[in-house]
Backbone of each chain as ProteinMPNN parsed JSONL, in Angstrom:
{"seq_chain_A": "MMTKSAKNRIWLASGAAALLGLGLVAGPALAQRDPAYAAARSSGQVGEKMDGYLGVVGTGNAQLRAMVDDINIRRRAVYAEQAQAKGATLEEYAFTAGCLAISRTEPGEMYVAYSTGQWTARTGSSPDRDPRCP", "coords_chain_A": {"N_chain_A": [[80.402, 79.845, -24.755], [79.481, 76.834, -24.516], [81.244, 73.544, -24.492], [81.09, 70.837, -26.682], [81.126, 68.345, -25.269], [80.726, 69.027, -22.84], [78.035, 69.857, -22.766], [76.667, 67.307, -23.427], [77.548, 66.143, -20.744], [76.059, 67.575, -19.103], [73.539, 66.876, -19.98], [73.513, 64.051, -19.771], [73.544, 64.139, -16.878], [71.219, 65.047, -16.038], [69.315, 63.54, -17.066], [70.183, 61.256, -15.764], [69.416, 61.904, -13.039], [66.538, 62.465, -13.29], [65.71, 59.915, -13.877], [66.281, 58.728, -11.482], [64.688, 59.992, -9.983], [62.079, 59.215, -10.675], [62.223, 56.683, -9.734], [63.292, 54.766, -11.241], [65.84, 53.595, -11.803], [67.914, 51.682, -9.963], [69.276, 52.522, -7.578], [72.197, 53.388, -5.191], [71.199, 53.606, -2.66], [69.776, 51.539, -0.478], [67.279, 49.28, -0.404], [64.852, 49.279, 2.309], [63.304, 47.306, 5.043], [60.213, 46.058, 4.624], [57.498, 47.577, 6.357], [55.527, 45.89, 7.752], [57.127, 43.542, 8.237], [59.304, 44.602, 9.445], [57.725, 45.498, 11.84], [56.558, 42.97, 12.738], [59.192, 41.784, 13.379], [60.146, 43.181, 15.554], [58.265, 43.125, 17.376], [58.51, 40.427, 18.096], [57.183, 38.379, 17.036], [58.41, 37.12, 14.58], [61.539, 35.476, 13.889], [65.133, 34.94, 13.793], [66.591, 32.062, 12.596], [69.119, 29.633, 12.862], [69.735, 28.298, 10.742], [69.937, 30.529, 8.851], [67.422, 31.197, 7.991], [64.169, 33.015, 8.185], [61.979, 32.524, 11.026], [58.59, 31.516, 12.14], [57.391, 32.67, 15.109], [55.976, 30.701, 17.7], [52.55, 29.832, 16.847], [51.768, 31.622, 15.077], [50.161, 33.161, 12.155], [48.11, 32.764, 9.2], [48.9, 35.001, 7.621], [51.13, 35.989, 8.497], [52.912, 33.548, 8.162], [52.946, 33.494, 5.56], [54.186, 35.689, 4.84], [56.916, 35.223, 6.151], [57.501, 33.058, 4.304], [57.811, 34.213, 1.813], [59.778, 35.817, 2.504], [62.017, 34.028, 2.957], [62.046, 32.562, 0.616], [62.945, 34.512, -1.01], [65.401, 34.914, 0.497], [66.78, 32.646, 0.046], [67.45, 32.504, -2.618], [69.033, 34.436, -2.834], [71.33, 33.527, -1.363], [71.881, 31.136, -2.578], [72.799, 32.09, -5.198], [74.921, 33.591, -4.116], [76.752, 31.4, -3.012], [77.182, 29.949, -4.822], [78.985, 31.658, -6.29], [81.249, 31.692, -4.452], [81.889, 29.006, -4.189], [80.678, 27.526, -2.478], [78.421, 25.288, -0.511], [74.943, 25.623, -0.633], [73.875, 25.387, 1.883], [75.844, 25.785, 3.73], [76.654, 28.493, 3.096], [74.144, 29.475, 3.786], [73.933, 29.0, 6.679], [76.245, 30.549, 7.76], [75.504, 33.273, 7.042], [73.249, 33.11, 8.889], [74.374, 32.973, 11.294], [75.345, 35.612, 11.287], [73.073, 37.232, 11.009], [71.818, 36.45, 13.195], [73.645, 37.674, 15.222], [73.397, 40.226, 14.484], [70.766, 40.859, 15.539], [68.458, 43.018, 17.393], [68.056, 44.143, 20.771], [65.378, 42.536, 22.097], [64.377, 41.096, 19.862], [63.801, 38.136, 18.318], [65.322, 34.897, 18.409], [66.81, 31.788, 17.693], [68.172, 29.946, 20.22], [71.508, 28.621, 20.395], [72.316, 26.721, 22.423], [69.979, 25.811, 23.647], [68.235, 25.507, 21.585], [65.73, 26.663, 21.436], [63.343, 29.525, 20.705], [64.454, 32.81, 21.677], [64.636, 35.79, 23.429], [66.688, 38.322, 22.197], [69.036, 39.626, 24.29], [70.636, 42.626, 25.837], [73.164, 41.629, 26.117], [75.832, 39.442, 24.213], [74.492, 37.19, 21.901], [73.525, 33.666, 22.275], [75.131, 31.845, 20.411], [76.065, 29.135, 17.523], [79.157, 27.71, 18.122], [80.596, 27.844, 16.378], [80.304, 29.977, 14.873], [81.457, 32.877, 13.532]], "CA_chain_A": [[79.802, 79.051, -25.204], [79.814, 75.44, -23.74], [81.7, 72.44, -25.556], [79.955, 69.708, -26.997], [81.092, 67.276, -24.258], [80.133, 69.785, -21.377], [76.474, 69.601, -22.793], [76.639, 65.873, -23.009], [77.508, 65.731, -19.507], [74.872, 68.275, -18.485], [72.153, 66.245, -20.332], [73.509, 62.846, -19.35], [73.165, 63.967, -15.574], [70.007, 65.625, -15.704], [68.757, 62.424, -17.527], [70.042, 60.385, -14.686], [68.567, 62.297, -11.94], [65.249, 62.35, -13.632], [65.372, 58.437, -13.738], [66.132, 58.156, -10.165], [63.581, 60.604, -9.264], [61.088, 58.521, -10.961], [62.583, 55.364, -9.043], [63.466, 53.636, -12.378], [67.217, 52.988, -11.751], [67.95, 51.131, -8.469], [70.332, 53.52, -6.656], [73.046, 52.625, -4.276], [70.438, 53.619, -1.757], [69.298, 49.998, -0.293], [65.751, 49.061, 0.239], [64.674, 48.824, 3.665], [62.44, 46.378, 5.282], [58.824, 46.442, 4.697], [57.047, 47.866, 7.425], [55.032, 44.752, 8.263], [58.272, 42.782, 8.352], [59.8, 45.19, 10.63], [56.849, 45.384, 13.034], [56.821, 41.568, 13.246], [60.447, 41.519, 14.201], [60.285, 44.054, 16.881], [57.372, 42.527, 18.491], [58.922, 39.107, 18.404], [56.541, 37.624, 16.02], [59.233, 36.374, 13.827], [62.968, 35.544, 14.421], [66.113, 34.333, 13.14], [66.726, 30.638, 13.028], [70.413, 29.27, 13.129], [70.027, 27.993, 9.374], [69.913, 31.302, 7.931], [66.048, 31.556, 7.616], [63.281, 33.61, 9.238], [61.046, 31.498, 11.419], [57.414, 31.984, 12.983], [57.675, 32.606, 16.703], [54.759, 30.148, 17.856], [51.727, 29.38, 15.829], [51.435, 32.611, 13.874], [48.853, 33.081, 11.324], [48.359, 32.698, 7.752], [49.422, 36.077, 6.772], [52.654, 36.237, 8.976], [53.5, 32.487, 7.482], [53.197, 33.818, 4.338], [55.354, 36.663, 4.56], [58.11, 34.546, 6.409], [57.916, 32.27, 3.371], [58.168, 35.235, 0.756], [61.26, 36.262, 2.691], [62.993, 32.93, 2.955], [62.191, 32.219, -0.715], [64.155, 35.413, -1.671], [66.839, 34.855, 0.916], [67.529, 31.364, -0.417], [67.763, 32.803, -4.023], [70.563, 35.339, -2.514], [72.119, 32.432, -0.885], [72.408, 30.15, -3.84], [73.687, 32.675, -5.925], [76.372, 33.785, -3.471], [77.019, 30.352, -2.404], [77.962, 29.677, -6.263], [80.122, 32.403, -6.445], [82.028, 31.313, -3.22], [82.106, 27.771, -4.351], [80.19, 26.841, -1.237], [77.187, 25.052, -0.548], [73.871, 26.55, -0.095], [73.859, 25.379, 3.504], [77.059, 26.572, 4.259], [76.417, 30.02, 3.077], [72.824, 30.222, 4.419], [74.564, 28.983, 7.91], [77.023, 31.436, 7.7], [74.652, 34.389, 7.107], [72.583, 32.751, 10.039], [75.227, 33.293, 12.482], [75.482, 37.311, 11.165], [71.737, 37.688, 11.354], [71.378, 36.485, 14.854], [74.673, 38.613, 15.841], [72.687, 41.724, 14.182], [69.441, 40.996, 16.266], [68.308, 44.057, 18.082], [67.391, 43.537, 21.884], [64.075, 42.429, 22.362], [63.949, 40.632, 18.86], [63.727, 36.693, 18.636], [66.316, 34.124, 17.559], [66.887, 30.505, 18.153], [69.291, 29.858, 20.972], [72.305, 27.521, 20.547], [72.117, 25.678, 23.725], [68.384, 25.194, 24.051], [67.063, 25.395, 20.579], [64.342, 27.452, 21.853], [63.212, 30.765, 20.583], [64.76, 33.521, 22.905], [64.478, 37.389, 23.184], [67.94, 38.912, 22.416], [69.102, 40.681, 25.344], [71.62, 43.542, 25.674], [74.534, 41.047, 25.797], [75.858, 38.937, 23.023], [73.741, 36.18, 21.547], [73.819, 32.327, 22.484], [75.177, 31.363, 18.871], [76.774, 28.132, 17.481], [80.326, 27.68, 18.394], [81.482, 27.728, 14.783], [79.835, 31.221, 14.297], [82.858, 34.016, 13.537]], "C_chain_A": [[80.161, 77.468, -24.713], [80.189, 74.499, -25.21], [80.577, 71.77, -25.775], [79.831, 68.626, -26.017], [80.558, 67.54, -22.919], [78.454, 69.858, -21.445], [76.062, 68.364, -22.951], [76.498, 65.74, -21.653], [76.263, 66.212, -18.817], [73.619, 67.086, -18.837], [72.016, 64.809, -19.775], [73.025, 62.995, -17.561], [71.956, 64.221, -14.825], [69.124, 64.346, -16.131], [68.787, 61.231, -16.483], [69.187, 60.663, -13.566], [67.076, 62.294, -12.322], [64.926, 60.684, -13.472], [65.39, 57.916, -12.366], [64.947, 58.547, -9.39], [62.353, 59.688, -9.425], [60.98, 56.891, -10.472], [62.551, 54.343, -10.266], [64.761, 52.937, -12.539], [67.142, 52.647, -10.19], [69.391, 51.624, -8.297], [71.179, 52.778, -5.743], [72.004, 52.56, -2.863], [69.693, 52.147, -1.674], [67.784, 50.287, -0.066], [65.848, 48.842, 1.732], [63.478, 47.842, 4.092], [61.113, 46.823, 5.356], [58.182, 46.714, 5.855], [56.241, 46.79, 8.472], [55.903, 43.891, 8.856], [59.073, 43.511, 9.838], [59.061, 45.147, 12.095], [56.816, 43.884, 13.846], [58.089, 41.12, 13.83], [60.448, 42.273, 15.503], [59.279, 43.6, 18.167], [57.597, 40.977, 18.522], [58.167, 38.11, 17.733], [57.363, 36.562, 14.974], [60.75, 36.607, 14.601], [63.921, 34.747, 13.68], [66.556, 33.053, 13.436], [68.425, 30.535, 12.87], [70.802, 28.695, 11.502], [69.935, 28.963, 8.465], [68.506, 31.776, 7.588], [65.371, 32.05, 8.948], [62.41, 32.695, 9.66], [59.927, 32.486, 12.144], [57.556, 31.782, 14.225], [56.39, 31.732, 17.081], [53.956, 29.742, 16.885], [51.468, 30.513, 14.698], [50.003, 32.549, 13.457], [49.022, 33.137, 9.877], [49.245, 34.053, 6.937], [51.067, 36.205, 7.159], [53.547, 34.799, 8.188], [53.705, 33.05, 5.957], [54.466, 34.784, 3.93], [56.812, 36.046, 5.056], [58.355, 33.821, 5.22], [58.406, 33.175, 2.005], [59.769, 35.607, 1.199], [62.393, 35.325, 2.616], [63.176, 32.535, 1.454], [63.37, 33.383, -1.408], [65.619, 35.417, -0.847], [67.544, 33.57, 0.093], [67.904, 31.641, -1.909], [69.206, 33.607, -3.961], [71.607, 34.219, -2.277], [72.83, 31.482, -1.805], [73.339, 30.918, -4.568], [75.107, 32.984, -5.283], [77.144, 32.452, -3.149], [77.943, 29.682, -3.745], [79.119, 30.328, -6.522], [81.354, 32.072, -5.618], [82.482, 29.922, -3.562], [81.977, 26.922, -2.764], [79.102, 25.97, -1.506], [76.158, 25.857, 0.042], [73.551, 26.468, 1.515], [74.64, 25.786, 4.225], [76.933, 27.781, 4.323], [75.347, 30.352, 3.947], [73.156, 29.851, 6.249], [75.306, 30.164, 8.512], [76.082, 32.901, 7.834], [73.766, 34.468, 8.216], [73.284, 33.24, 11.155], [75.178, 35.068, 12.514], [74.237, 37.732, 11.445], [71.386, 37.679, 12.657], [72.459, 37.468, 15.527], [73.684, 40.047, 15.623], [71.499, 42.153, 14.78], [69.325, 42.104, 17.041], [67.705, 43.483, 19.274], [65.854, 43.454, 21.638], [63.369, 41.368, 20.973], [64.472, 39.045, 19.123], [64.912, 36.01, 17.863], [66.399, 33.023, 18.475], [68.523, 30.349, 19.018], [69.991, 28.634, 20.752], [72.125, 26.232, 21.388], [70.99, 25.082, 24.09], [67.654, 24.881, 23.008], [65.85, 25.93, 20.536], [64.446, 28.996, 21.355], [63.49, 31.344, 21.923], [64.855, 34.768, 22.549], [66.074, 37.485, 23.423], [68.089, 39.913, 23.52], [70.048, 41.77, 24.872], [73.091, 42.967, 25.34], [74.728, 40.106, 24.698], [75.038, 37.544, 23.099], [74.149, 34.504, 21.928], [74.059, 31.714, 20.917], [76.075, 29.821, 18.977], [78.097, 28.499, 17.655], [81.064, 28.156, 17.254], [81.43, 29.054, 14.334], [81.197, 32.247, 14.419], [82.349, 35.175, 14.595]], "O_chain_A": [[81.348, 77.156, -24.617], [79.768, 74.578, -26.364], [79.448, 71.936, -25.314], [78.775, 68.021, -25.834], [80.102, 66.742, -22.101], [77.727, 69.905, -20.453], [74.9, 68.197, -22.579], [75.446, 65.264, -21.225], [75.546, 65.502, -18.112], [72.927, 66.558, -17.966], [70.953, 64.316, -19.396], [72.306, 62.153, -17.023], [71.618, 63.915, -13.682], [68.134, 64.16, -15.424], [67.866, 60.438, -16.288], [68.353, 59.861, -13.147], [66.353, 62.053, -11.356], [63.878, 60.321, -12.936], [64.743, 56.931, -12.012], [64.341, 57.912, -8.527], [61.661, 59.408, -8.446], [60.065, 56.1, -10.698], [61.901, 53.298, -10.261], [64.89, 51.92, -13.22], [66.441, 53.241, -9.371], [70.409, 51.16, -8.81], [70.923, 51.597, -5.508], [72.034, 51.586, -2.111], [69.114, 51.665, -2.648], [67.268, 51.32, 0.361], [66.808, 48.296, 2.276], [62.639, 47.678, 3.206], [60.797, 47.811, 6.02], [58.369, 45.77, 6.623], [56.313, 46.843, 9.699], [55.598, 43.42, 9.951], [59.295, 42.989, 10.93], [59.585, 44.865, 13.172], [56.97, 43.657, 15.046], [58.129, 40.213, 14.662], [60.848, 41.689, 16.51], [59.428, 43.678, 19.386], [56.704, 40.316, 19.053], [58.528, 36.941, 17.867], [56.971, 35.435, 14.671], [61.085, 37.426, 15.457], [63.489, 33.87, 12.933], [66.94, 32.866, 14.59], [68.964, 31.635, 12.747], [71.965, 28.664, 11.102], [69.846, 28.623, 7.286], [68.423, 32.779, 6.879], [65.631, 31.813, 10.128], [61.951, 31.949, 8.796], [60.076, 33.633, 12.565], [57.874, 30.642, 14.566], [55.441, 32.308, 16.55], [54.525, 29.232, 15.92], [51.016, 30.248, 13.584], [49.017, 32.111, 14.049], [50.074, 33.557, 9.394], [49.99, 34.005, 5.958], [51.988, 36.443, 6.378], [54.667, 34.971, 7.709], [54.777, 32.903, 5.371], [55.346, 34.677, 3.076], [57.814, 36.35, 4.408], [59.546, 33.852, 4.911], [59.312, 32.773, 1.275], [60.726, 35.665, 0.427], [63.528, 35.671, 2.288], [64.29, 32.213, 1.039], [64.353, 33.124, -2.103], [66.69, 35.791, -1.327], [68.679, 33.597, -0.384], [68.753, 30.887, -2.384], [70.171, 33.495, -4.716], [72.609, 34.087, -2.98], [74.013, 31.144, -1.794], [74.522, 30.587, -4.643], [76.187, 32.698, -5.8], [78.36, 32.606, -3.032], [79.03, 29.107, -3.687], [80.142, 29.767, -6.915], [82.46, 32.193, -6.146], [83.614, 29.663, -3.153], [82.715, 26.136, -2.169], [78.769, 25.832, -2.684], [76.332, 26.624, 0.989], [73.065, 27.374, 2.193], [74.351, 26.18, 5.355], [77.043, 28.354, 5.406], [75.424, 31.28, 4.751], [72.527, 30.535, 7.056], [75.011, 30.665, 9.597], [76.117, 33.502, 8.908], [73.417, 35.573, 8.633], [72.69, 33.953, 11.964], [75.009, 35.709, 13.551], [74.187, 38.704, 12.199], [70.799, 38.587, 13.244], [72.018, 38.101, 16.486], [73.34, 40.768, 16.559], [71.08, 43.31, 14.739], [70.416, 42.288, 17.58], [66.946, 42.521, 19.156], [65.242, 44.315, 21.006], [62.211, 40.95, 20.985], [65.346, 38.755, 19.94], [65.392, 36.498, 16.841], [66.171, 33.092, 19.683], [69.643, 30.572, 18.56], [69.362, 27.581, 20.852], [71.864, 25.078, 21.048], [70.921, 24.033, 24.731], [66.64, 24.189, 23.1], [65.005, 25.679, 19.676], [65.471, 29.647, 21.559], [63.11, 30.874, 22.995], [65.152, 35.007, 21.379], [66.684, 36.998, 24.375], [67.356, 40.895, 23.637], [70.285, 41.887, 23.67], [73.945, 43.491, 24.625], [73.676, 39.877, 24.101], [74.933, 36.893, 24.138], [75.344, 34.256, 21.768], [73.13, 31.15, 20.338], [76.603, 29.381, 19.999], [78.347, 29.667, 17.355], [82.092, 28.828, 17.329], [82.271, 29.455, 13.53], [81.854, 32.273, 15.46], [83.072, 36.138, 14.851]]}, "seq_chain_B": "MRNVNLTTPALRAHKPSGTGSNMGTKSGRAIVMGAVLLGPILLSGCIKLEAPTEPIVIELNINITQEVIYRLAEDAGNTLDENADIF", "coords_chain_B": {"N_chain_B": [[50.117, -13.84, 2.317], [49.083, -11.929, 0.672], [47.442, -10.553, 2.137], [48.878, -9.78, 4.469], [50.161, -7.519, 3.076], [47.932, -6.121, 2.466], [47.172, -5.323, 5.006], [48.789, -3.897, 6.135], [49.428, -1.127, 5.623], [46.717, -0.176, 6.877], [46.995, -0.809, 9.49], [49.14, 0.817, 10.233], [47.901, 3.285, 10.139], [45.947, 3.097, 11.811], [47.592, 2.977, 14.461], [48.173, 5.694, 15.547], [45.66, 6.748, 16.391], [44.949, 5.508, 18.526], [43.545, 3.131, 18.737], [43.991, 0.106, 18.931], [42.556, -2.371, 19.072], [41.682, -3.136, 16.44], [43.422, -4.517, 15.225], [44.303, -7.076, 12.838], [41.857, -8.034, 11.63], [39.504, -8.464, 9.37], [40.761, -7.922, 6.056], [39.262, -6.074, 4.347], [37.209, -4.669, 5.959], [39.186, -3.69, 7.471], [40.437, -1.854, 5.649], [38.442, 0.01, 5.16], [37.957, 1.079, 7.737], [40.461, 2.146, 8.029], [40.415, 4.149, 6.238], [38.512, 5.958, 7.098], [39.683, 6.645, 9.332], [42.02, 7.871, 8.517], [41.281, 10.229, 7.294], [40.973, 12.316, 9.457], [43.757, 12.505, 10.595], [45.051, 13.107, 8.544], [44.456, 15.606, 8.391], [44.729, 16.644, 10.692], [47.381, 16.8, 10.628], [48.119, 19.029, 9.195], [48.528, 20.986, 10.98], [50.701, 20.564, 12.345], [53.076, 21.723, 11.4], [55.51, 22.785, 12.304], [57.209, 21.555, 14.26], [58.696, 19.309, 13.025], [60.497, 20.152, 11.429], [62.953, 21.846, 12.664], [65.016, 20.137, 14.232], [65.868, 18.575, 11.843], [67.06, 20.284, 10.286], [69.078, 21.1, 11.939], [70.664, 18.668, 12.192], [71.794, 18.48, 9.421], [73.475, 20.784, 9.515], [75.695, 19.951, 11.084], [77.883, 19.203, 9.523], [78.968, 21.316, 8.482], [82.029, 22.956, 8.461], [83.827, 25.117, 10.669], [85.885, 26.46, 9.271], [85.067, 26.652, 6.983], [83.024, 28.518, 7.222], [84.163, 30.746, 8.47], [85.513, 31.646, 6.209], [83.541, 32.315, 4.569], [82.466, 34.51, 5.759], [83.013, 37.144, 5.503], [81.752, 37.709, 2.989], [79.243, 37.011, 3.263], [78.597, 38.992, 5.027], [78.33, 41.312, 3.638], [76.704, 40.483, 2.095], [74.195, 40.636, 3.618], [74.045, 43.124, 4.042], [73.698, 44.607, 1.604], [71.051, 43.362, 1.061], [69.255, 44.641, 2.734], [66.36, 44.699, 2.858], [65.448, 42.088, 3.197], [66.359, 41.048, 5.551]], "CA_chain_B": [[50.999, -12.873, 1.705], [48.364, -10.679, -0.028], [46.488, -9.994, 3.395], [49.835, -9.187, 5.075], [50.4, -6.593, 2.369], [47.059, -5.099, 2.493], [46.573, -4.685, 6.163], [50.127, -3.264, 6.688], [49.231, 0.341, 5.628], [45.97, -0.002, 7.489], [47.491, -0.852, 10.557], [49.903, 2.491, 10.465], [46.888, 4.169, 10.101], [45.284, 2.984, 13.349], [48.314, 3.384, 15.605], [48.208, 7.221, 16.044], [44.682, 7.216, 16.753], [45.215, 4.879, 19.566], [42.824, 2.131, 18.667], [44.815, -0.96, 18.597], [41.934, -3.755, 18.786], [41.24, -3.618, 15.436], [44.509, -5.283, 14.379], [44.087, -8.532, 12.5], [40.445, -8.138, 11.201], [39.348, -8.859, 7.914], [41.172, -6.933, 5.286], [38.186, -5.199, 3.917], [36.936, -3.882, 6.762], [40.49, -2.746, 8.039], [40.798, -0.765, 4.753], [37.439, 1.065, 5.437], [38.423, 1.798, 8.822], [41.861, 3.057, 7.536], [40.14, 5.35, 5.357], [37.897, 6.773, 8.1], [40.466, 7.134, 10.427], [43.068, 8.713, 7.814], [41.053, 11.815, 7.183], [41.355, 13.364, 10.734], [44.795, 12.342, 10.543], [45.777, 14.016, 7.383], [43.65, 17.037, 8.714], [45.598, 17.401, 11.868], [48.784, 16.853, 10.045], [48.469, 20.288, 8.791], [48.698, 22.062, 12.16], [52.004, 20.304, 12.934], [54.173, 21.65, 10.345], [56.926, 23.406, 12.503], [58.146, 21.127, 15.26], [59.763, 18.467, 12.722], [61.494, 20.625, 10.814], [64.312, 22.109, 13.158], [66.001, 19.165, 14.321], [66.493, 17.944, 10.888], [67.882, 21.292, 9.675], [70.3, 21.023, 12.909], [71.635, 17.434, 11.857], [72.311, 18.84, 8.436], [74.343, 21.92, 10.035], [76.699, 19.392, 11.845], [78.545, 18.812, 8.461], [79.456, 22.413, 8.13], [83.059, 23.264, 9.378], [84.141, 26.258, 11.054], [86.853, 26.986, 8.559], [84.132, 27.351, 5.642], [82.0, 29.491, 7.91], [85.003, 32.234, 8.244], [85.932, 32.027, 4.809], [82.407, 33.076, 3.952], [81.712, 35.469, 6.709], [82.91, 38.704, 4.906], [80.794, 37.752, 1.98], [77.886, 36.94, 3.851], [78.148, 40.183, 5.933], [78.109, 42.022, 2.593], [74.911, 40.087, 1.39], [73.134, 41.125, 4.678], [74.012, 44.556, 3.898], [73.003, 44.642, 0.5], [69.807, 43.047, 0.802], [69.012, 44.725, 4.009], [65.039, 44.589, 2.954], [64.889, 40.781, 3.552], [67.394, 40.385, 6.466]], "C_chain_B": [[50.448, -11.753, 1.347], [47.825, -9.792, 1.319], [47.473, -9.409, 4.103], [49.984, -7.596, 4.524], [49.551, -5.615, 2.624], [46.782, -4.464, 3.743], [47.839, -3.783, 6.854], [49.903, -1.707, 6.773], [48.007, 0.636, 6.765], [46.142, -0.001, 9.061], [48.214, 0.415, 10.97], [48.777, 3.412, 10.847], [46.194, 4.18, 11.362], [45.897, 3.383, 14.295], [48.286, 4.598, 16.072], [46.914, 7.285, 16.984], [44.313, 6.307, 18.037], [44.171, 3.675, 20.032], [43.602, 0.938, 18.015], [44.021, -2.283, 18.521], [41.662, -4.182, 17.566], [42.254, -4.398, 14.415], [44.073, -6.965, 14.118], [42.882, -8.907, 11.902], [40.553, -8.134, 9.763], [39.941, -7.685, 7.151], [40.399, -5.584, 4.845], [37.672, -3.975, 4.735], [37.99, -2.902, 7.498], [40.889, -1.797, 7.073], [39.737, 0.327, 4.985], [37.76, 1.964, 6.822], [39.588, 2.737, 8.722], [41.428, 4.31, 7.005], [39.532, 6.261, 6.03], [38.82, 7.479, 9.024], [41.681, 8.199, 10.0], [42.618, 10.059, 7.753], [41.551, 12.594, 8.249], [42.552, 13.446, 10.745], [45.656, 13.211, 9.67], [45.427, 15.499, 8.07], [44.492, 17.64, 9.51], [47.067, 17.571, 11.451], [49.235, 18.232, 9.64], [49.08, 21.406, 9.596], [50.262, 22.004, 12.449], [52.991, 20.68, 12.124], [55.641, 22.126, 11.039], [57.697, 22.436, 13.288], [59.001, 19.932, 14.185], [60.81, 19.01, 12.309], [62.942, 20.83, 11.308], [65.149, 21.184, 13.522], [66.687, 18.434, 13.068], [67.404, 19.105, 10.337], [69.302, 21.414, 10.471], [71.272, 19.886, 12.594], [72.241, 17.956, 10.524], [73.738, 19.804, 8.708], [75.672, 21.368, 10.469], [78.055, 19.2, 10.725], [79.63, 20.195, 8.162], [80.691, 22.679, 8.882], [83.355, 24.531, 9.649], [85.01, 27.25, 9.999], [85.939, 27.525, 7.315], [83.571, 28.455, 6.258], [83.253, 30.9, 7.973], [85.51, 32.488, 7.248], [84.548, 32.605, 4.185], [81.651, 34.08, 4.624], [81.671, 36.728, 6.148], [82.03, 38.704, 3.775], [79.388, 37.834, 2.345], [77.566, 38.29, 4.707], [77.634, 41.134, 5.183], [76.786, 41.572, 2.007], [73.991, 40.667, 2.293], [73.002, 42.478, 4.434], [73.221, 45.131, 2.752], [71.774, 44.291, 0.045], [69.072, 43.241, 2.0], [67.218, 44.78, 4.31], [64.512, 43.076, 3.444], [65.771, 39.98, 4.533], [66.911, 41.358, 7.68]], "O_chain_B": [[50.99, -10.665, 1.541], [47.841, -8.564, 1.403], [47.109, -8.317, 4.54], [49.945, -6.625, 5.28], [49.911, -4.481, 2.936], [46.28, -3.341, 3.803], [47.768, -3.139, 7.901], [50.142, -1.08, 7.805], [48.195, 1.573, 7.542], [45.478, 0.744, 9.783], [47.883, 1.008, 11.997], [48.825, 4.187, 11.801], [45.888, 5.235, 11.918], [45.317, 4.072, 15.134], [48.4, 4.616, 17.298], [46.978, 7.752, 18.121], [43.204, 6.53, 18.523], [43.959, 3.308, 21.188], [43.803, 0.828, 16.806], [44.567, -3.265, 18.018], [41.408, -5.369, 17.366], [42.043, -4.771, 13.262], [43.666, -7.792, 14.933], [42.756, -10.097, 11.612], [41.553, -7.84, 9.109], [39.681, -6.541, 7.522], [40.779, -4.418, 4.95], [37.664, -2.782, 4.431], [37.794, -1.775, 7.955], [41.64, -0.896, 7.445], [40.106, 1.501, 5.007], [37.794, 3.191, 6.916], [39.656, 3.859, 9.225], [41.97, 5.384, 7.264], [39.815, 7.431, 5.771], [38.727, 8.649, 9.394], [42.187, 9.056, 10.724], [43.35, 10.994, 8.078], [42.428, 13.441, 8.082], [42.877, 14.619, 10.931], [46.667, 13.844, 9.975], [46.283, 16.379, 8.173], [44.981, 18.758, 9.344], [47.807, 18.425, 11.939], [50.407, 18.606, 9.691], [49.79, 22.347, 9.243], [50.969, 22.977, 12.709], [53.937, 19.893, 12.087], [56.719, 21.914, 10.483], [58.903, 22.414, 13.046], [60.107, 19.643, 14.642], [61.939, 18.625, 12.61], [63.929, 20.318, 10.779], [66.281, 21.383, 13.082], [67.761, 17.836, 13.141], [68.524, 18.785, 9.938], [70.372, 21.715, 9.942], [72.489, 20.04, 12.691], [73.465, 17.828, 10.545], [74.832, 19.567, 8.195], [76.693, 22.041, 10.328], [79.183, 19.063, 11.199], [80.781, 20.109, 7.736], [80.512, 22.653, 10.1], [83.108, 25.268, 8.695], [84.871, 28.47, 9.91], [86.09, 28.627, 6.787], [83.711, 29.502, 5.627], [82.984, 31.972, 7.431], [86.067, 33.582, 7.157], [84.641, 33.397, 3.247], [80.537, 34.488, 4.295], [80.659, 37.429, 6.17], [81.488, 39.785, 3.544], [78.541, 38.57, 1.838], [76.413, 38.595, 5.012], [76.71, 41.837, 5.593], [75.95, 42.33, 1.514], [72.988, 41.207, 1.827], [71.911, 43.026, 4.594], [72.301, 45.94, 2.868], [71.314, 44.67, -1.033], [68.335, 42.355, 2.43], [66.72, 44.865, 5.433], [63.412, 42.889, 3.964], [65.965, 38.765, 4.51], [67.444, 41.275, 8.787]]}, "name": "protein", "num_of_chains": 2, "seq": "MMTKSAKNRIWLASGAAALLGLGLVAGPALAQRDPAYAAARSSGQVGEKMDGYLGVVGTGNAQLRAMVDDINIRRRAVYAEQAQAKGATLEEYAFTAGCLAISRTEPGEMYVAYSTGQWTARTGSSPDRDPRCPMRNVNLTTPALRAHKPSGTGSNMGTKSGRAIVMGAVLLGPILLSGCIKLEAPTEPIVIELNINITQEVIYRLAEDAGNTLDENADIF"}
């Protein structure tokens, strides 16, 4: 015979599993890039700027610009929240994130190089970043 | 005084189009010409969105100190990890 608390635990566990299965609970598994975004990155149509935001490389098209705008609005919201929590300005936080986002680009992805200010493809070696970057 | 005020906006509209010969004409005609020329200028302005934005951003970033960046780096790294869909 099971105790009452053991029964409760089983009930709670199965309930949580069911919710996760339905996708109703944001689990620790983190959302990945949208396939369109991932494709635009790897093809060099979009890239990381020094200010912490995504940019369209070249003229692009309306669809691409809309996608970049959407991502940047979401980035800005995250930056603003975190900057406030850390007692920093939005620009300071965004710039720091930009340093890291450029570091994390994969070879072939685009970023704005510090010394030229131009879109540059990431190579195997470390990127050309602002000297203040960590 | 009034003529100067009226022609000033018209002169600015003329300048980018490269027709400087209309400078100093009667204000009424200048306004009509200005309106005619302003249309294409406003339309062509829509295409050139990207170029002016970047230098401005870089100038703002000059005020950010390395000390602040180092203080925020760890937290920003976590932010990138936790929002992997938008980074």
